[in-house]
C-alpha positions in Angstrom: 67.0 41.1 -93.1 63.5 42.5 -92.4 63.0 40.4 -89.3 66.1 41.4 -87.3 64.0 42.5 -84.3 63.8 41.0 -80.8 60.4 39.4 -80.1 58.6 41.2 -77.3 56.5 39.6 -74.5 52.8 39.6 -75.4 49.7 39.5 -73.2 46.1 40.0 -74.1 43.2 39.4 -71.6 40.3 40.6 -73.8 39.2 37.2 -75.2 37.6 34.1 -73.8 41.1 32.8 -72.7 44.1 34.9 -71.8 46.8 35.0 -74.4 50.5 34.8 -73.3 53.5 34.6 -75.6 56.0 36.5 -77.7 55.4 38.7 -80.7 57.8 38.9 -83.7 57.4 42.3 -85.5 58.8 42.2 -89.0 60.9 45.1 -90.1 58.8 45.3 -93.3 55.4 43.7 -92.6 53.5 42.2 -95.5 50.2 42.4 -93.6 49.9 38.6 -92.9 50.1 37.0 -89.4 50.8 33.6 -88.0 49.9 32.1 -84.6 52.3 29.3 -83.5 51.8 27.1 -80.6 53.6 24.1 -78.9 53.3 20.5 -78.2 52.2 18.6 -75.0 55.6 18.8 -73.3 56.7 22.2 -74.5 55.8 25.9 -74.5 55.9 28.9 -76.7 59.6 29.2 -76.3 60.6 25.9 -77.8 63.5 26.1 -80.2 61.4 25.1 -83.2 58.8 27.8 -82.6 61.5 30.4 -81.9 63.3 29.5 -85.1 60.1 29.6 -87.2 59.1 32.9 -85.6 62.3 34.5 -86.6 62.3 33.0 -90.1 58.7 34.0 -90.9 59.3 37.5 -89.5 62.2 37.8 -91.9 59.8 37.4 -94.9 57.4 40.0 -93.5 54.9 37.9 -91.4 53.9 39.0 -88.0 54.2 36.0 -85.7 52.7 35.3 -82.3 54.2 32.4 -80.4 51.7 31.6 -77.6 51.4 29.2 -74.6 48.2 27.2 -74.6 45.9 27.6 -71.6 47.1 24.3 -70.0 50.7 25.6 -70.1 49.7 28.9 -68.6 48.2 27.0 -65.6 51.4 25.0 -64.9 55.0 25.2 -66.3 55.4 21.4 -66.7 53.3 18.4 -67.4 51.0 17.2 -70.2 47.6 18.6 -71.0 44.5 17.0 -69.6 42.1 15.4 -72.2 39.3 17.3 -70.5 41.1 20.6 -71.2 41.3 20.4 -75.0 38.2 22.6 -75.5 39.9 25.3 -73.4 43.1 25.0 -75.3 41.2 25.5 -78.6 39.5 28.5 -77.0 43.0 29.8 -76.3 44.0 29.5 -79.9 40.8 31.3 -81.0 41.7 34.1 -78.6 45.2 34.3 -79.9 44.0 34.6 -83.4 41.6 37.4 -82.5 44.4 39.2 -80.7 46.8 38.9 -83.7 44.0 39.9 -86.2 43.8 43.2 -84.4 47.4 43.9 -85.3 47.5 43.0 -89.0 45.6 43.7 -92.1 46.1 40.6 -94.2 45.6 36.8 -93.9 45.9 35.0 -90.6 47.4 31.5 -90.4 47.6 29.0 -87.6 50.3 26.6 -86.8 51.2 24.2 -84.1 53.6 21.4 -83.2 52.3 18.0 -82.3 49.4 18.4 -79.7 49.2 22.1 -80.6 48.9 21.3 -84.3 46.2 18.7 -83.5 44.2 21.3 -81.6 44.7 23.9 -84.4 43.4 21.4 -87.0 40.3 20.5 -84.8 39.6 24.2 -84.3 39.8 24.9 -88.1 37.6 21.8 -88.8 34.9 23.3 -86.6 35.3 26.8 -88.0 36.2 26.6 -91.7 36.5 30.3 -92.2 38.6 31.0 -89.2 42.1 31.0 -90.8 43.5 31.1 -94.3 45.8 28.1 -93.8 47.3 25.6 -91.3 50.9 24.7 -90.6 51.0 21.4 -88.8 54.4 20.4 -87.4 54.9 16.8 -86.4 51.2 16.0 -86.4 50.6 13.2 -83.9 48.8 10.9 -86.2 48.6 8.2 -83.5 50.3 7.4 -80.2 53.7 5.8 -80.7 53.4 2.1 -81.4 49.6 2.3 -81.7 48.7 2.9 -85.3 45.2 1.5 -84.7 44.3 4.6 -82.8 44.4 7.3 -85.5 43.7 10.9 -84.6 42.0 11.7 -87.9 38.2 11.7 -87.0 38.0 15.4 -87.9 40.0 15.3 -91.1 36.9 14.8 -93.3 35.6 18.1 -91.9 38.8 20.1 -92.5 38.3 22.5 -95.4 41.3 24.6 -94.7 44.4 24.3 -96.8 47.0 22.5 -94.7 50.8 22.2 -94.8 52.2 19.2 -92.9 55.9 19.0 -91.9 57.0 15.7 -90.4 60.2 13.8 -89.8 60.8 10.5 -91.5 61.6 8.9 -88.2 58.7 10.3 -86.2 57.1 7.5 -84.1 53.8 9.4 -84.1 53.3 8.7 -87.8 55.3 7.4 -90.7 55.5 9.0 -94.1 53.3 6.3 -95.5 50.7 6.6 -92.7 50.6 10.4 -93.1 50.2 10.2 -96.9 47.2 7.8 -96.4 45.6 10.0 -93.8 46.0 13.3 -95.6 43.8 12.2 -98.5 40.9 12.3 -96.1 41.1 16.1 -96.0 38.8 17.8 -98.6 41.2 20.7 -99.1 44.6 21.4 -100.6 47.3 19.7 -98.6 51.0 19.2 -98.8 53.5 17.1 -96.8 57.1 18.1 -96.4 59.2 15.2 -95.2 62.3 16.0 -93.1 64.8 13.3 -93.7 66.1 11.6 -90.6 64.2 13.9 -88.1 62.2 12.6 -85.2 59.2 14.2 -83.5 61.1 17.3 -82.5 61.9 18.0 -86.1 64.6 20.7 -85.5 68.3 19.7 -85.0 71.5 21.7 -85.2 72.4 19.8 -88.4 69.1 20.3 -90.3 68.2 23.8 -89.0 69.0 25.8 -92.2 67.6 23.1 -94.5 64.4 22.7 -92.5 63.6 26.4 -92.2 64.2 26.9 -95.9 62.0 23.9 -96.8 59.1 25.2 -94.6 59.2 28.7 -96.0 59.4 27.6 -99.6 56.5 25.2 -99.1 54.5 27.8 -97.3 55.1 30.4 -100.0 54.3 27.9 -102.7 51.0 26.8 -101.1 49.6 30.1 -99.7 
């Protein structure tokens, strides 16, 4: 496999926000790059991001798994609503750092909170990335469907791939399908049968990673 390399610690302080994470160098790069970030309770070393980093690297994509600024400030605890602008600045800095290492397309992905910030950043800067990978998008707080997090969807002109579990309390398949039509760009939803908000389990690992790669290849 082309991605059988150990990810190396990564640090870049040249941007608006410091970038901290791990870089997956593919054995045979195809020129493209992907920034992946985490949810509100996780970090760049979450099992889902590590698995995706390894898998995308195997098909030639250079992957940067990064900690959002709020996680760099403290190892545990959720982000502050007042810090979301800073977290999006952190993603912008991570994209700039990765862009200096590759020659092809740049993609941005995130799990839950990280995916929401990624989509908001792309909505405000349509030409920033070639596509989005949104994992377990937090469509609404659990049990509160009347509080949708979709205000920016109508401004999102970036092709977007959603991956969500059929038992995710942050948004049902039906709710996601209804919300995605608000996006004026190519979209696709991959449903992971039986998965919750964390998506990845020992039982579905192989099937999940295969489904994500196939959908990503087919869309981008």
